[in-house]
N, C-alpha and C positions, 0 to 999 in steps of 0.2 A: 446416311441409312444405318439405322440400329437396329442391330439381329438380337432375336431371343430362343431360347432353348424351352418349350413346353414340355411336363413332365405327365403322362396319363397312366394309369392302372388297371391290369386286366382283370374283367369279369367274366358272364357266361355266354356262351353261342354254342350251338349245337354241331358238332362235324360235322354232317350231311350238310348245313348253313354253309360253312367254312370249305368245304371241296367242292358245291355248288359256284362258291366266287372265285376259284380256280380254273383259268383256263387250260382246257384237258392238252392242249399242246405244249405249253410252258411245266404241265403237271408231268406227261411221258420224260420231256426231257431233263426236269429234274432227276427221277428217277432213273434216269441212265448211268450217275453218279452215285445217287444217294438211293438205292432199293427200299431205304425205311425213311423217308421223309417224315417230319416231324413240325408242322404247321402252326401258327402260334396268331390267334387275331386279338390285334392291339386295338382299345380306342385313345388315339391321341391327343383330343380335343375335344370341344362340345359348347354349346353357346353358354353365355353366364360370363360369369367373372373368373379368370385364371391370374395365380402371382407366380409368374415365371420370371427366371435371370434376362437382362437385358445388356449384352456385352458392354462395359465401359460405361454401363450403369449402376447394374445392383440388382433388385429384386424389387418388377413393378407389377403393379394392377390392373389388369386388360381387361375392358367389357369385349363380350366376341358376337357380333350378331348371327343368326344361320347363313347369310350369304358369306360371312370371311370364313365360315367353315366348311364348306363348300369350297371354297377357293383353294385351302389347304386341300382338301381332297384331290381335286385340279392340277395343283403344284406337283402332288407328289406323283415323281415316274415307276414305271415296274422297272426293280432293279435298283432301284435308291437302294441304297448299304444300310445294315444296321451294324451297331457297334456298342461294344462294351463299356459301360460309363462316358465321359465324357472330357474333352481338353479343356479346362479352365482360360476364358479367354479367348479361344476364338471356337469356329464354327467350321474350320477346313477341317477335311480328309483325308487331305495327304498325309500317306506314313501310317495310316492307323488300319490297323487289321481288323476284317468283315466280320461278322457273326453268322452273318445271314442277308436275305434282299426282301426286298419288297414281290410278292408274288400277285397279289388284289389288291381290290384298293372302293370303297365304297361311303357313301354316306348313310345313316339307319339313324331312324327314330327309336329311342328308349326311351321308356317312361318320358312321351312326347317332347322330348330333345335331341334335336338334332346331333350326331356325335361322326366324326371323319373314324372309319374303320380301316386298318390297314393289315393285309394277312403277312405275315413274315416265315419265309422258311429258313430253320435253324440249322447250322452249319451242327454236323454229327457231332464233333465234339465239345459241344456245348448247350446240346440237349440237356443232360442230365441238370443243368447247370438251373438256381432260381432266377430268370428270369421276368420278375411279374410287374416291371415298370415301363413304362414307354418314353421318350422325348423327343420331341422333333425337334432339327435343328434348320435354321436358313433366314433369309433375312425377310422382317417385316420394317413397313416405316410404323416408327413411336410419332407422335406426335409433341411438338416441342414442351406442350404443359401437360404432364404426368399423373397431375392432381386430379381427385375425385374422379377416377377409374374412367381413362380417354377409352371410347368405341375405339376397334379394329374393325373397319369394313374393309371387304375382297379387294380393293383399290391399295390398300396396304399391303397385302400378302405378293411379295415378291416372286420367292424361291426356297424351296424345301431341301436341302442339301444332304440330309440325313435323319438318321434317327438311331436315337441311341435308348440301349436294354439299362436296365441295371435291378436291383433288391428293392422290394417296396418296405424292409426294414431299415434301409439307411438312405432311401432318399424319399422326399414326402412330393406328391403329384400338385402340377398346378392348375390341373382343375379336378374340384374334388368328386367329381361325378364321373370322370374317367375311371372305369375297374374293368378287369379282367373278360373279355370276351366268350375265348374259349381255346380248344387246342386240337388238332388233329393227328394221329400218328398211322402212317401207312406205313405196312411192312410188306414186302416180300415175300411172294407164293416159295421160292424155293425152288420153281418148277421153268417156267416159259416167262416168266416176269410179270408184270401186274400188281395189283395190288389185293390184299387180305384181309380178311375183320382182326379183328386183334386178339390177342389172346386175352384171358382171366389176368393175369400179371403185367401183361401191358395196359390194360384196361384201368384195373388200379392204379398204375403209375401215372396214367393221364387222368386220374381223377385227380391225385393227390398232387401231380406238377399244377391242376390248374385251380388247387386249393376248392372245389365244388363239397358242396354238402351232399347226405342222400335224398336231403328236400329238393335238391336241385335238380336231384338225377331220377326218383321215382317219384310217383304222388302218393298222399297217405293209403291209397287202399291199397298199393303193393307193396307199401311197409310195414303194412300190418299184419299182409298175408305171410311176411316173411317169416322163419320159424323164431330164427334169435330174436328179433326185436318183438314177436308174438310174445314169448318168454318173458322177456323183460319186462312187456307190458302186464304180463300176468304175473309176473311176481311183485310186479309195484302193486297191481291191483289186490294182490295177497297180502303183501305188508300194510296196506291200506286197511283191508280188511280187518285182520289183526288189530290193526292199530285202531280202528272205531270198536269194535269188541271188547278190548281191552279196557277203554272208555269206557264202554256201557255197562260194564262187569265194575267197576270203579263207581262208575255213577250211583250202578243198582246198589253194590253193597254199601255207598255212603247212606242212599235210601232208606233200605235196609237197618243200617247202624243206627240212624237215628230214631227210626221208628223202633227197633227193638231197646235204645235208650229212653224214649218216651214212653214207652211201656213200663218198663223197670225203673222209671221213676215214679210212675202213678203209684205200683206196686210197692215201691218203697217206703210211698207216701201212707198207703193204705195200713201196712204193715206198723209204720210210725204211730198211726191214730190207734191200729185196733193195740197194740204191746200193751199199753198204758192200759184201757180197760179192760185185756186179759189177765194182768198182773193183779189191777184193782180187784178183777174179782177172784181169783187164785186168794188175795191177799186179806179178803172180806172172809170166804171159807176160814182161811187160816186165824183171824180174829174169833172166829166163835169159836175155834176146837182150840186155842190159849187159853181163853176164857174159861171154858168148863173144864179144864185138864188144871184152871188153876184154883178152883172152886172158891163160892164165898162170897161168889159177885155177884151183889141183889141184883134185881130186875131193873131198881132207879138205876144202880149204875149201869149197866149194859146200856139201859136208855140213853143215859147221858155219854156214855162212850159211843154209841153210835150216834150223839149226836153231834161230836165233832171229830167221827170218823173220816169225814170228804176231805178233812183237812192235812190227813196222813198220806204222805207223798215219799214213796220207800224210792231210795237212794240207786239202787242198785236191786235184782233179785236176789244174787245171793247173801243179801244184808236182809231180806225182811223178816225173816223171824224175830231177829236181833234189833232191829229198827221196830219190830211192830211191838214185842216188851218193853221196850226204852217208852213207845207211847203209847199204853198201859198205862203202865206207872205212873207216867205224869198226868193223866187225862183223872188216874184216879185219887191224885193228890190234888189236884185242880178242884173235881167233884166233893171232895174231904172239907178244900177253902171255902167254897162256894157254900154248903151246905149249914158248916157253921155262920155264916153270912148269916142265913135264912131261920140260925135256931135251931137246925136241925141234928138232933144228939145219934150221932154213927155209934149203934149196941158193934159188941165184938166181934157181931157174927159180918160185919160191913166192911169195904177196906179192902185189902190185899190180904185178909188169913183165911183161912183155912176153917172153913164151916158146912156148916149141911147146905148153906145156899138159898134158905129159903130167908125173906123178906120180913125183917123184925119192926118196919116202919108203920104197919097197921094196929098195932096195940092203941085201943081203945077210936078206932074209928068204926062207924055204927055199922049196921049190917047192911047188905043191897049194895056198899060199895065194892068197886072191882080191888083187888091187890093192887098197891103200889100206885092206885091213882090220887090218895089222899095222905096225908103226912100229919102229924100233929107236934104240934112246936109251943114251946114256952108264947107265944103268941097267938097262938089257936089253930085251927087247922088249915091245911092251903093245899092247892092241887100238885100233884109234883109234874104235869105238863107243862107247869108255866116255868119250872128250872130248865135253867140253860143247856 
């Protein structure tokens, strides 16, 4: 016969459910020597696979059917002792100090799986300790072939000799779904005996001992109605709103910046387009002014200058006058050169000299001809409009 120790972990069960499991006679008996008894409910096994330690063998994986779980509950006797920790290599209870005893037992479906549930009365000196893992010790017949997760049937469960309690941070449960069921703390009224409701301090301690989360105790509506929770939710929503508002402003700013940049680029393009035109318009006025100030420039020369003026491109506004004078000088030189090619004789009043500004090119030109339209050369009369 081989013995096995199975480890379970605590989960949640209401205090009322735990109290209803305890026989009133047993409860009153306990309260005679422990006015403020602490009861804890443990799942010590359930349908499925366990990985417990078999004495003389080591860790083995076993499959448990519902009938075997029912047998565990049947074999546990009221008054079976709980121990802190276990003695390696044996399941003997002699010489070990108990820290509590079984006061109730049952099987219960949890998420559709049959669990073996026991309620322990924890001795006062151990009630503040973290005891959230339970393992049953006893005699279980194991098959000779332990490969391939052998099945444990009800006939294999022979005897449950004790239950060991421990800390889940130090021990791993054999049944992965064996979890904390709950705790019940009953307090003396200080008067004629009996039990009383737990005060806030006791409730907080019970919740902490049971490692319950707020959502396990209160529903969502109750949590939302709590002022502290409501403030936290409002603050979180406020932060979320600020975050979204910030992103909205950043997005709007980006859109406005892009629109402004686009408008700016359009305006700069128009300015760049209009600036040369405006500058040329001013340059045209300045050109005529300089020609007038210079004097002695004939109409034919002016016409020649105008024919070349489209090629004049000032480098910058500050140098327009200087560059314009250079342009006029070079254009008049070009006029003189081309006039000589055509055989036109420039008198003293033509060119860049001071004079009365009257055109002397029409001497000998017949009446009725407009001034500067005809020009007499050694080769005959030519139309000055043909000059470049």
